[in-house]
Gaussian input, Z-matrix of N, CA and C with variables (Angstrom, degrees):
# hf/3-21g

backbone

0 1
 N
 C     1     B1
 C     2     B2     1     A1
 N     3     B3     2     A2     1     D1
 C     4     B4     3     A3     2     D2
 C     5     B5     4     A4     3     D3
 N     6     B6     5     A5     4     D4
 C     7     B7     6     A6     5     D5
 C     8     B8     7     A7     6     D6
 N     9     B9     8     A8     7     D7
 C    10    B10     9     A9     8     D8
 C    11    B11    10    A10     9     D9
 N    12    B12    11    A11    10    D10
 C    13    B13    12    A12    11    D11
 C    14    B14    13    A13    12    D12
 N    15    B15    14    A14    13    D13
 C    16    B16    15    A15    14    D14
 C    17    B17    16    A16    15    D15
 N    18    B18    17    A17    16    D16
 C    19    B19    18    A18    17    D17
 C    20    B20    19    A19    18    D18
 N    21    B21    20    A20    19    D19
 C    22    B22    21    A21    20    D20
 C    23    B23    22    A22    21    D21
 N    24    B24    23    A23    22    D22
 C    25    B25    24    A24    23    D23
 C    26    B26    25    A25    24    D24
 N    27    B27    26    A26    25    D25
 C    28    B28    27    A27    26    D26
 C    29    B29    28    A28    27    D27
 N    30    B30    29    A29    28    D28
 C    31    B31    30    A30    29    D29
 C    32    B32    31    A31    30    D30
 N    33    B33    32    A32    31    D31
 C    34    B34    33    A33    32    D32
 C    35    B35    34    A34    33    D33
 N    36    B36    35    A35    34    D34
 C    37    B37    36    A36    35    D35
 C    38    B38    37    A37    36    D36
 N    39    B39    38    A38    37    D37
 C    40    B40    39    A39    38    D38
 C    41    B41    40    A40    39    D39
 N    42    B42    41    A41    40    D40
 C    43    B43    42    A42    41    D41
 C    44    B44    43    A43    42    D42
 N    45    B45    44    A44    43    D43
 C    46    B46    45    A45    44    D44
 C    47    B47    46    A46    45    D45
 N    48    B48    47    A47    46    D46
 C    49    B49    48    A48    47    D47
 C    50    B50    49    A49    48    D48
 N    51    B51    50    A50    49    D49
 C    52    B52    51    A51    50    D50
 C    53    B53    52    A52    51    D51
 N    54    B54    53    A53    52    D52
 C    55    B55    54    A54    53    D53
 C    56    B56    55    A55    54    D54
 N    57    B57    56    A56    55    D55
 C    58    B58    57    A57    56    D56
 C    59    B59    58    A58    57    D57
 N    60    B60    59    A59    58    D58
 C    61    B61    60    A60    59    D59
 C    62    B62    61    A61    60    D60
 N    63    B63    62    A62    61    D61
 C    64    B64    63    A63    62    D62
 C    65    B65    64    A64    63    D63
 N    66    B66    65    A65    64    D64
 C    67    B67    66    A66    65    D65
 C    68    B68    67    A67    66    D66
 N    69    B69    68    A68    67    D67
 C    70    B70    69    A69    68    D68
 C    71    B71    70    A70    69    D69
 N    72    B72    71    A71    70    D70
 C    73    B73    72    A72    71    D71
 C    74    B74    73    A73    72    D72
 N    75    B75    74    A74    73    D73
 C    76    B76    75    A75    74    D74
 C    77    B77    76    A76    75    D75
 N    78    B78    77    A77    76    D76
 C    79    B79    78    A78    77    D77
 C    80    B80    79    A79    78    D78
 N    81    B81    80    A80    79    D79
 C    82    B82    81    A81    80    D80
 C    83    B83    82    A82    81    D81
 N    84    B84    83    A83    82    D82
 C    85    B85    84    A84    83    D83
 C    86    B86    85    A85    84    D84
 N    87    B87    86    A86    85    D85
 C    88    B88    87    A87    86    D86
 C    89    B89    88    A88    87    D87
 N    90    B90    89    A89    88    D88
 C    91    B91    90    A90    89    D89
 C    92    B92    91    A91    90    D90
 N    93    B93    92    A92    91    D91
 C    94    B94    93    A93    92    D92
 C    95    B95    94    A94    93    D93
 N    96    B96    95    A95    94    D94
 C    97    B97    96    A96    95    D95
 C    98    B98    97    A97    96    D96
 N    99    B99    98    A98    97    D97
 C   100   B100    99    A99    98    D98
 C   101   B101   100   A100    99    D99
 N   102   B102   101   A101   100   D100
 C   103   B103   102   A102   101   D101
 C   104   B104   103   A103   102   D102
 N   105   B105   104   A104   103   D103
 C   106   B106   105   A105   104   D104
 C   107   B107   106   A106   105   D105
 N   108   B108   107   A107   106   D106
 C   109   B109   108   A108   107   D107
 C   110   B110   109   A109   108   D108
 N   111   B111   110   A110   109   D109
 C   112   B112   111   A111   110   D110
 C   113   B113   112   A112   111   D111
 N   114   B114   113   A113   112   D112
 C   115   B115   114   A114   113   D113
 C   116   B116   115   A115   114   D114
 N   117   B117   116   A116   115   D115
 C   118   B118   117   A117   116   D116
 C   119   B119   118   A118   117   D117
 N   120   B120   119   A119   118   D118
 C   121   B121   120   A120   119   D119
 C   122   B122   121   A121   120   D120
 N   123   B123   122   A122   121   D121
 C   124   B124   123   A123   122   D122
 C   125   B125   124   A124   123   D123
 N   126   B126   125   A125   124   D124
 C   127   B127   126   A126   125   D125
 C   128   B128   127   A127   126   D126
 N   129   B129   128   A128   127   D127
 C   130   B130   129   A129   128   D128
 C   131   B131   130   A130   129   D129
 N   132   B132   131   A131   130   D130
 C   133   B133   132   A132   131   D131
 C   134   B134   133   A133   132   D132
 N   135   B135   134   A134   133   D133
 C   136   B136   135   A135   134   D134
 C   137   B137   136   A136   135   D135
 N   138   B138   137   A137   136   D136
 C   139   B139   138   A138   137   D137
 C   140   B140   139   A139   138   D138
 N   141   B141   140   A140   139   D139
 C   142   B142   141   A141   140   D140
 C   143   B143   142   A142   141   D141
 N   144   B144   143   A143   142   D142
 C   145   B145   144   A144   143   D143
 C   146   B146   145   A145   144   D144
 N   147   B147   146   A146   145   D145
 C   148   B148   147   A147   146   D146
 C   149   B149   148   A148   147   D147
 N   150   B150   149   A149   148   D148
 C   151   B151   150   A150   149   D149
 C   152   B152   151   A151   150   D150
 N   153   B153   152   A152   151   D151
 C   154   B154   153   A153   152   D152
 C   155   B155   154   A154   153   D153
 N   156   B156   155   A155   154   D154
 C   157   B157   156   A156   155   D155
 C   158   B158   157   A157   156   D156
 N   159   B159   158   A158   157   D157
 C   160   B160   159   A159   158   D158
 C   161   B161   160   A160   159   D159
 N   162   B162   161   A161   160   D160
 C   163   B163   162   A162   161   D161
 C   164   B164   163   A163   162   D162
 N   165   B165   164   A164   163   D163
 C   166   B166   165   A165   164   D164
 C   167   B167   166   A166   165   D165
 N   168   B168   167   A167   166   D166
 C   169   B169   168   A168   167   D167
 C   170   B170   169   A169   168   D168
 N   171   B171   170   A170   169   D169
 C   172   B172   171   A171   170   D170
 C   173   B173   172   A172   171   D171
 N   174   B174   173   A173   172   D172
 C   175   B175   174   A174   173   D173
 C   176   B176   175   A175   174   D174
 N   177   B177   176   A176   175   D175
 C   178   B178   177   A177   176   D176
 C   179   B179   178   A178   177   D177
 N   180   B180   179   A179   178   D178
 C   181   B181   180   A180   179   D179
 C   182   B182   181   A181   180   D180
 N   183   B183   182   A182   181   D181
 C   184   B184   183   A183   182   D182
 C   185   B185   184   A184   183   D183
 N   186   B186   185   A185   184   D184
 C   187   B187   186   A186   185   D185
 C   188   B188   187   A187   186   D186
 N   189   B189   188   A188   187   D187
 C   190   B190   189   A189   188   D188
 C   191   B191   190   A190   189   D189
 N   192   B192   191   A191   190   D190
 C   193   B193   192   A192   191   D191
 C   194   B194   193   A193   192   D192
 N   195   B195   194   A194   193   D193
 C   196   B196   195   A195   194   D194
 C   197   B197   196   A196   195   D195
 N   198   B198   197   A197   196   D196
 C   199   B199   198   A198   197   D197
 C   200   B200   199   A199   198   D198
 N   201   B201   200   A200   199   D199
 C   202   B202   201   A201   200   D200
 C   203   B203   202   A202   201   D201
 N   204   B204   203   A203   202   D202
 C   205   B205   204   A204   203   D203
 C   206   B206   205   A205   204   D204
 N   207   B207   206   A206   205   D205
 C   208   B208   207   A207   206   D206
 C   209   B209   208   A208   207   D207
 N   210   B210   209   A209   208   D208
 C   211   B211   210   A210   209   D209
 C   212   B212   211   A211   210   D210
 N   213   B213   212   A212   211   D211
 C   214   B214   213   A213   212   D212
 C   215   B215   214   A214   213   D213
 N   216   B216   215   A215   214   D214
 C   217   B217   216   A216   215   D215
 C   218   B218   217   A217   216   D216
 N   219   B219   218   A218   217   D217
 C   220   B220   219   A219   218   D218
 C   221   B221   220   A220   219   D219
 N   222   B222   221   A221   220   D220
 C   223   B223   222   A222   221   D221
 C   224   B224   223   A223   222   D222
 N   225   B225   224   A224   223   D223
 C   226   B226   225   A225   224   D224
 C   227   B227   226   A226   225   D225
 N   228   B228   227   A227   226   D226
 C   229   B229   228   A228   227   D227
 C   230   B230   229   A229   228   D228
 N   231   B231   230   A230   229   D229
 C   232   B232   231   A231   230   D230
 C   233   B233   232   A232   231   D231
 N   234   B234   233   A233   232   D232
 C   235   B235   234   A234   233   D233
 C   236   B236   235   A235   234   D234
 N   237   B237   236   A236   235   D235
 C   238   B238   237   A237   236   D236
 C   239   B239   238   A238   237   D237
 N   240   B240   239   A239   238   D238
 C   241   B241   240   A240   239   D239
 C   242   B242   241   A241   240   D240
 N   243   B243   242   A242   241   D241
 C   244   B244   243   A243   242   D242
 C   245   B245   244   A244   243   D243
 N   246   B246   245   A245   244   D244
 C   247   B247   246   A246   245   D245
 C   248   B248   247   A247   246   D246
 N   249   B249   248   A248   247   D247
 C   250   B250   249   A249   248   D248
 C   251   B251   250   A250   249   D249
 N   252   B252   251   A251   250   D250
 C   253   B253   252   A252   251   D251
 C   254   B254   253   A253   252   D252
 N   255   B255   254   A254   253   D253
 C   256   B256   255   A255   254   D254
 C   257   B257   256   A256   255   D255
 N   258   B258   257   A257   256   D256
 C   259   B259   258   A258   257   D257
 C   260   B260   259   A259   258   D258
 N   261   B261   260   A260   259   D259
 C   262   B262   261   A261   260   D260
 C   263   B263   262   A262   261   D261
 N   264   B264   263   A263   262   D262
 C   265   B265   264   A264   263   D263
 C   266   B266   265   A265   264   D264
 N   267   B267   266   A266   265   D265
 C   268   B268   267   A267   266   D266
 C   269   B269   268   A268   267   D267
 N   270   B270   269   A269   268   D268
 C   271   B271   270   A270   269   D269
 C   272   B272   271   A271   270   D270

   B1=1.4442
   B2=1.5282
   B3=1.3020
   B4=1.4528
   B5=1.5274
   B6=1.3234
   B7=1.4499
   B8=1.5170
   B9=1.3025
   B10=1.4505
   B11=1.5249
   B12=1.2964
   B13=1.4512
   B14=1.5253
   B15=1.2860
   B16=1.4546
   B17=1.5201
   B18=1.3075
   B19=1.4550
   B20=1.5223
   B21=1.3105
   B22=1.4724
   B23=1.5264
   B24=1.3157
   B25=1.4603
   B26=1.5261
   B27=1.2986
   B28=1.4515
   B29=1.5219
   B30=1.3270
   B31=1.4591
   B32=1.5205
   B33=1.3131
   B34=1.4567
   B35=1.5306
   B36=1.2986
   B37=1.4585
   B38=1.5244
   B39=1.3082
   B40=1.4632
   B41=1.5226
   B42=1.3313
   B43=1.4650
   B44=1.5253
   B45=1.3249
   B46=1.4663
   B47=1.5212
   B48=1.3213
   B49=1.4611
   B50=1.5287
   B51=1.3213
   B52=1.4603
   B53=1.5274
   B54=1.3054
   B55=1.4651
   B56=1.5261
   B57=1.3120
   B58=1.4520
   B59=1.5161
   B60=1.3258
   B61=1.4662
   B62=1.5191
   B63=1.3072
   B64=1.4614
   B65=1.5160
   B66=1.3059
   B67=1.4576
   B68=1.5342
   B69=1.3217
   B70=1.4498
   B71=1.5204
   B72=1.3163
   B73=1.4604
   B74=1.5226
   B75=1.3075
   B76=1.4532
   B77=1.5270
   B78=1.3074
   B79=1.4583
   B80=1.5195
   B81=1.3079
   B82=1.4603
   B83=1.5248
   B84=1.3129
   B85=1.4617
   B86=1.5261
   B87=1.3204
   B88=1.4560
   B89=1.5214
   B90=1.3281
   B91=1.4608
   B92=1.5241
   B93=1.3306
   B94=1.4651
   B95=1.5216
   B96=1.3273
   B97=1.4686
   B98=1.5203
   B99=1.3275
   B100=1.4648
   B101=1.5284
   B102=1.3087
   B103=1.4708
   B104=1.5231
   B105=1.3318
   B106=1.4631
   B107=1.5155
   B108=1.3249
   B109=1.4571
   B110=1.5122
   B111=1.3212
   B112=1.4504
   B113=1.5258
   B114=1.3054
   B115=1.4640
   B116=1.5294
   B117=1.3312
   B118=1.4602
   B119=1.5248
   B120=1.3236
   B121=1.4668
   B122=1.5293
   B123=1.3173
   B124=1.4609
   B125=1.5144
   B126=1.3292
   B127=1.4660
   B128=1.5245
   B129=1.3100
   B130=1.4654
   B131=1.5221
   B132=1.3118
   B133=1.4607
   B134=1.5247
   B135=1.3282
   B136=1.4642
   B137=1.5253
   B138=1.3391
   B139=1.4593
   B140=1.5253
   B141=1.3228
   B142=1.4561
   B143=1.5257
   B144=1.3272
   B145=1.4612
   B146=1.5222
   B147=1.3324
   B148=1.4614
   B149=1.5209
   B150=1.3228
   B151=1.4624
   B152=1.5254
   B153=1.3355
   B154=1.4609
   B155=1.5234
   B156=1.3326
   B157=1.4561
   B158=1.5144
   B159=1.3359
   B160=1.4632
   B161=1.5246
   B162=1.3286
   B163=1.4585
   B164=1.5242
   B165=1.3265
   B166=1.4677
   B167=1.5250
   B168=1.3441
   B169=1.4675
   B170=1.5324
   B171=1.3271
   B172=1.4618
   B173=1.5236
   B174=1.3215
   B175=1.4701
   B176=1.5187
   B177=1.3229
   B178=1.4595
   B179=1.5331
   B180=1.3281
   B181=1.4605
   B182=1.5228
   B183=1.3340
   B184=1.4526
   B185=1.5168
   B186=1.3117
   B187=1.4602
   B188=1.5282
   B189=1.3134
   B190=1.4632
   B191=1.5202
   B192=1.3279
   B193=1.4615
   B194=1.5269
   B195=1.3084
   B196=1.4693
   B197=1.5272
   B198=1.3161
   B199=1.4581
   B200=1.5195
   B201=1.3210
   B202=1.4657
   B203=1.5282
   B204=1.3342
   B205=1.4654
   B206=1.5251
   B207=1.3279
   B208=1.4642
   B209=1.5202
   B210=1.3119
   B211=1.4623
   B212=1.5219
   B213=1.3273
   B214=1.4628
   B215=1.5270
   B216=1.3217
   B217=1.4649
   B218=1.5279
   B219=1.3320
   B220=1.4694
   B221=1.5254
   B222=1.3282
   B223=1.4661
   B224=1.5239
   B225=1.3185
   B226=1.4665
   B227=1.5254
   B228=1.3304
   B229=1.4648
   B230=1.5205
   B231=1.3285
   B232=1.4634
   B233=1.5243
   B234=1.3141
   B235=1.4627
   B236=1.5269
   B237=1.3171
   B238=1.4647
   B239=1.5278
   B240=1.3231
   B241=1.4624
   B242=1.5321
   B243=1.3267
   B244=1.4713
   B245=1.5222
   B246=1.3282
   B247=1.4575
   B248=1.5259
   B249=1.3248
   B250=1.4676
   B251=1.5181
   B252=1.3187
   B253=1.4589
   B254=1.5216
   B255=1.3272
   B256=1.4608
   B257=1.5202
   B258=1.3321
   B259=1.4635
   B260=1.5218
   B261=1.3244
   B262=1.4607
   B263=1.5179
   B264=1.3114
   B265=1.4513
   B266=1.5283
   B267=1.3343
   B268=1.4613
   B269=1.5231
   B270=1.3184
   B271=1.4633
   B272=1.4802
   A1=108.58
   A2=115.88
   A3=120.37
   A4=110.46
   A5=114.64
   A6=121.05
   A7=108.25
   A8=114.99
   A9=120.14
   A10=109.14
   A11=114.99
   A12=119.09
   A13=109.66
   A14=113.80
   A15=118.21
   A16=108.86
   A17=114.62
   A18=118.67
   A19=108.45
   A20=116.85
   A21=118.34
   A22=110.17
   A23=115.77
   A24=121.13
   A25=109.47
   A26=114.97
   A27=120.51
   A28=107.49
   A29=117.24
   A30=120.13
   A31=113.00
   A32=116.91
   A33=119.82
   A34=111.57
   A35=116.81
   A36=120.98
   A37=110.80
   A38=115.98
   A39=120.79
   A40=108.55
   A41=118.90
   A42=120.26
   A43=113.98
   A44=118.52
   A45=120.37
   A46=112.48
   A47=117.29
   A48=118.93
   A49=112.01
   A50=117.78
   A51=119.55
   A52=113.07
   A53=118.13
   A54=121.36
   A55=109.74
   A56=115.43
   A57=120.18
   A58=109.75
   A59=115.55
   A60=119.52
   A61=109.07
   A62=116.60
   A63=120.96
   A64=109.62
   A65=114.03
   A66=119.66
   A67=109.07
   A68=115.83
   A69=120.36
   A70=109.41
   A71=116.34
   A72=120.89
   A73=110.05
   A74=115.25
   A75=119.76
   A76=108.36
   A77=115.55
   A78=120.46
   A79=108.87
   A80=115.31
   A81=121.84
   A82=111.71
   A83=116.63
   A84=121.11
   A85=111.59
   A86=117.38
   A87=120.67
   A88=109.87
   A89=116.83
   A90=120.83
   A91=111.31
   A92=117.23
   A93=121.51
   A94=112.43
   A95=117.36
   A96=124.21
   A97=111.97
   A98=115.33
   A99=122.50
   A100=108.64
   A101=116.59
   A102=120.33
   A103=110.55
   A104=116.13
   A105=121.28
   A106=109.71
   A107=115.63
   A108=121.23
   A109=107.74
   A110=116.71
   A111=122.19
   A112=110.38
   A113=116.88
   A114=121.13
   A115=111.96
   A116=117.80
   A117=121.56
   A118=113.17
   A119=116.92
   A120=121.74
   A121=108.98
   A122=116.08
   A123=122.01
   A124=113.51
   A125=117.90
   A126=119.87
   A127=111.41
   A128=116.99
   A129=120.92
   A130=110.24
   A131=117.25
   A132=120.76
   A133=112.19
   A134=117.35
   A135=120.73
   A136=112.55
   A137=116.80
   A138=120.40
   A139=112.00
   A140=117.51
   A141=121.81
   A142=112.64
   A143=116.33
   A144=121.27
   A145=107.74
   A146=116.30
   A147=120.03
   A148=110.17
   A149=116.39
   A150=119.63
   A151=111.86
   A152=116.90
   A153=120.68
   A154=111.91
   A155=116.96
   A156=120.86
   A157=113.44
   A158=116.77
   A159=119.67
   A160=110.69
   A161=115.74
   A162=121.18
   A163=107.63
   A164=116.28
   A165=120.98
   A166=108.71
   A167=118.50
   A168=120.98
   A169=112.51
   A170=114.85
   A171=120.61
   A172=112.48
   A173=118.29
   A174=118.88
   A175=111.23
   A176=116.97
   A177=121.06
   A178=110.51
   A179=117.48
   A180=120.40
   A181=113.09
   A182=118.04
   A183=121.27
   A184=113.40
   A185=117.68
   A186=122.06
   A187=110.31
   A188=116.68
   A189=120.45
   A190=110.02
   A191=116.13
   A192=121.75
   A193=112.15
   A194=117.05
   A195=121.74
   A196=110.29
   A197=116.51
   A198=120.99
   A199=112.50
   A200=116.98
   A201=119.73
   A202=110.44
   A203=117.04
   A204=120.13
   A205=110.69
   A206=116.68
   A207=120.08
   A208=110.98
   A209=116.16
   A210=121.28
   A211=111.09
   A212=117.02
   A213=121.06
   A214=111.62
   A215=116.42
   A216=120.87
   A217=110.22
   A218=116.82
   A219=120.54
   A220=111.55
   A221=117.43
   A222=121.00
   A223=110.25
   A224=117.11
   A225=120.22
   A226=111.60
   A227=117.63
   A228=120.64
   A229=110.88
   A230=116.03
   A231=119.98
   A232=111.11
   A233=117.32
   A234=120.53
   A235=110.76
   A236=116.13
   A237=120.81
   A238=111.11
   A239=116.47
   A240=121.40
   A241=112.25
   A242=116.79
   A243=124.10
   A244=112.73
   A245=117.26
   A246=120.76
   A247=110.40
   A248=115.62
   A249=122.60
   A250=109.26
   A251=115.53
   A252=120.43
   A253=109.34
   A254=116.18
   A255=119.65
   A256=110.21
   A257=117.34
   A258=122.59
   A259=108.23
   A260=116.42
   A261=120.05
   A262=112.22
   A263=117.24
   A264=120.73
   A265=112.58
   A266=117.47
   A267=121.45
   A268=113.76
   A269=118.41
   A270=119.33
   A271=113.30
   D1=130.13
   D2=-175.79
   D3=-88.92
   D4=139.60
   D5=175.54
   D6=-111.55
   D7=137.19
   D8=179.68
   D9=-103.25
   D10=133.93
   D11=177.80
   D12=-86.03
   D13=137.98
   D14=175.56
   D15=-83.21
   D16=145.08
   D17=177.25
   D18=-74.51
   D19=139.56
   D20=178.41
   D21=-65.82
   D22=139.33
   D23=-178.71
   D24=-73.14
   D25=137.00
   D26=176.20
   D27=-81.06
   D28=118.18
   D29=-174.39
   D30=-75.47
   D31=-16.32
   D32=179.96
   D33=-84.60
   D34=-18.80
   D35=-176.42
   D36=-82.49
   D37=135.21
   D38=177.54
   D39=-83.76
   D40=142.07
   D41=-176.38
   D42=-66.16
   D43=-29.80
   D44=-176.97
   D45=-95.43
   D46=4.38
   D47=-175.29
   D48=-70.43
   D49=-32.00
   D50=-178.75
   D51=-96.00
   D52=-8.08
   D53=-179.52
   D54=-106.58
   D55=157.90
   D56=175.80
   D57=-74.76
   D58=155.88
   D59=177.30
   D60=-67.87
   D61=128.64
   D62=179.17
   D63=-122.07
   D64=130.18
   D65=178.25
   D66=-75.88
   D67=146.12
   D68=179.17
   D69=-66.49
   D70=131.11
   D71=-179.24
   D72=-77.69
   D73=139.60
   D74=175.26
   D75=-146.34
   D76=156.87
   D77=179.93
   D78=-82.72
   D79=116.22
   D80=-178.69
   D81=-64.41
   D82=-34.89
   D83=-176.49
   D84=-75.84
   D85=-33.68
   D86=176.12
   D87=-69.02
   D88=-40.40
   D89=-179.91
   D90=-64.19
   D91=-36.52
   D92=179.77
   D93=-88.62
   D94=-1.69
   D95=-179.94
   D96=55.26
   D97=52.98
   D98=-179.97
   D99=-83.08
   D100=134.47
   D101=176.90
   D102=-80.38
   D103=-52.92
   D104=-179.88
   D105=-137.67
   D106=150.75
   D107=176.38
   D108=-93.20
   D109=126.02
   D110=-175.02
   D111=-95.77
   D112=137.47
   D113=-179.36
   D114=-71.19
   D115=-15.08
   D116=-179.75
   D117=-86.95
   D118=-8.59
   D119=179.71
   D120=-88.62
   D121=80.30
   D122=-170.84
   D123=-69.62
   D124=-30.76
   D125=179.79
   D126=-63.64
   D127=-38.63
   D128=177.90
   D129=-70.99
   D130=-43.36
   D131=-177.29
   D132=-64.64
   D133=-36.23
   D134=-179.16
   D135=-65.46
   D136=-25.72
   D137=178.57
   D138=-69.05
   D139=-20.37
   D140=-176.34
   D141=-107.88
   D142=17.10
   D143=176.92
   D144=-119.31
   D145=132.53
   D146=179.60
   D147=-73.90
   D148=173.14
   D149=-179.74
   D150=-68.71
   D151=-18.76
   D152=175.87
   D153=-82.59
   D154=-11.73
   D155=-178.73
   D156=99.38
   D157=4.06
   D158=179.62
   D159=-86.20
   D160=151.45
   D161=176.39
   D162=-77.50
   D163=128.38
   D164=-177.78
   D165=-75.69
   D166=130.68
   D167=-176.78
   D168=-69.71
   D169=158.41
   D170=-176.06
   D171=-69.21
   D172=-23.20
   D173=178.50
   D174=-68.67
   D175=-19.58
   D176=176.70
   D177=-93.96
   D178=-42.89
   D179=-176.36
   D180=-83.68
   D181=-24.63
   D182=-178.52
   D183=87.13
   D184=7.55
   D185=-179.69
   D186=-70.13
   D187=139.38
   D188=178.03
   D189=-69.99
   D190=157.41
   D191=-174.31
   D192=-60.75
   D193=-38.73
   D194=-179.92
   D195=-59.44
   D196=-45.65
   D197=-179.47
   D198=-77.97
   D199=-28.89
   D200=178.18
   D201=-65.17
   D202=-38.37
   D203=176.98
   D204=-64.91
   D205=-43.60
   D206=177.42
   D207=-63.50
   D208=-38.31
   D209=179.99
   D210=-64.49
   D211=-42.26
   D212=177.95
   D213=-60.72
   D214=-45.45
   D215=-179.93
   D216=-65.03
   D217=-42.49
   D218=-178.79
   D219=-64.72
   D220=-41.60
   D221=179.24
   D222=-65.87
   D223=-42.65
   D224=-179.30
   D225=-67.15
   D226=-36.17
   D227=176.32
   D228=-66.65
   D229=-43.67
   D230=-179.47
   D231=-64.73
   D232=-35.63
   D233=176.40
   D234=-66.98
   D235=-43.94
   D236=-178.27
   D237=-63.25
   D238=-37.16
   D239=-179.59
   D240=-86.37
   D241=7.34
   D242=178.03
   D243=63.85
   D244=28.14
   D245=173.48
   D246=-84.16
   D247=-29.15
   D248=177.03
   D249=-121.52
   D250=150.16
   D251=174.97
   D252=-81.29
   D253=150.42
   D254=175.25
   D255=-71.87
   D256=-36.89
   D257=173.65
   D258=-139.64
   D259=170.66
   D260=177.59
   D261=-73.48
   D262=-14.98
   D263=-178.29
   D264=-74.70
   D265=-13.11
   D266=-176.57
   D267=-93.48
   D268=22.56
   D269=-177.11
   D270=-80.29

């Protein structure tokens, strides 16, 4: 069985020097104390849809799983009722 040696850490190097600045993720709905996500609130729903029309995953947005499930249902309902476009090409 092969063992891999770890490279010794350079103590002079800062950990964030080679990475881009990343903002701490937080759940927007928990911070605002939202009970339910409404499919009629299009401004909120558009923030969680990519330019291709895909729903942005919670690992990127920081949304908690409880709210991510509600968000998915709300976006799909709004699309079905033609409140939201499936893609930006359908404008």
